[in-house]
Steps between C-alpha positions, in 0.01 A plus 500: 500500500685631795266670751540867592573411849782271398663774282471746791650243738787442253558885468503542884757222535719651233489850619582390861844387393770584582397587862724819488291652226166389669487824689519718184211315337288471823223731365454287194537171692241612749247593219557173302480284811177655617362430153605138544347473848144637426463234242457227760337446840802515734587135479820563333587828689836385659599313184461822296702700760770262453525613138695806645787260564761499778561671733129521558392865544418621855122512581518887528622500124188310398255761651458670170415177336239408758351847486470460116315171553267659749433805279421287189216273413662201679291207620424530869676170563831642374464813711457271797804285423714816440385669828546194716848444341587852590342481844754220588793716388397859533223517730462891535464535128266213467270645769509838325390334156249249652182713454531407130362149609205654674327670212183331359524341152212367290433128568366249754426710800515218751831374364626857500392551858674177610821603332495853640457349841810296456673812362398722791592238758851486343543865497394523869742219584782688326425826688476323832806277458719794372352782707386694196205734447204381300498709183231761450228382256346725255131560576377325188707184599373509849141540382546183286631280774276170540304501825720202634819702450346796693405269777855373505639856520274591787604211718881538418745614783632767260361832570539594135295218395214582723500862371493357151187308595350834607614653164333220309163563674533870441535458128187279465145595455283419808131565594498786744420385843633159421885505540683170481504307818876447496540876532341486839783258604760731369345786714618299799858439358794497738656780279371862547551588134297198386234562758466871390492422133243222541279730739502788232408275218225334722358840578520625131310173383219574751594239754305495814673702787587299800439665847800562709519286828453827706177583309352158580607535863317830513182346350516218765532744773195698358295190501595401856 
């Protein structure tokens, strides 16, 4: 028999014609096409978008469709393809939606960590190249970031990335008196806000206090 996906694709192609009526049917088209998309892994993403016919919709017109894909139970690979496609055409909106790729899913942890490294690197690149702010992550998302991703954030030239690394450490459980070593490096950051945030967390986690240079000088004078 004919598959449900084939029937849905046929319906999208039919409803998208003629182009002048496409706008009136847009809500129905968006829902139908999102149902088509989530049945596969992203390999046919652009082919499926082509079902909407000519002239091709503007990327901004497809935002609702991509948001539907991200909000549903879509394969992570499809979400990745959709956001990278949007990132090449409507970067600001792609960056806003990007945290959807940074939530943990059940599966192979090593494989997931490697994919999240790639996704975070792509996000940081988009932000740097287009002078955009890194989106704020929800605390639960920051808490679940793999260690390799947090290290990448901590070494980024973007201030928001280094602050997100502090946020990730803040959301995790640590043995009191044993704060993460990377936090010590962030305490010496070039940005005052990062330094202050890292220092506050270091103190809250029971990190050993460092003596100020003038205190050490006073001790040397006393011993002289």
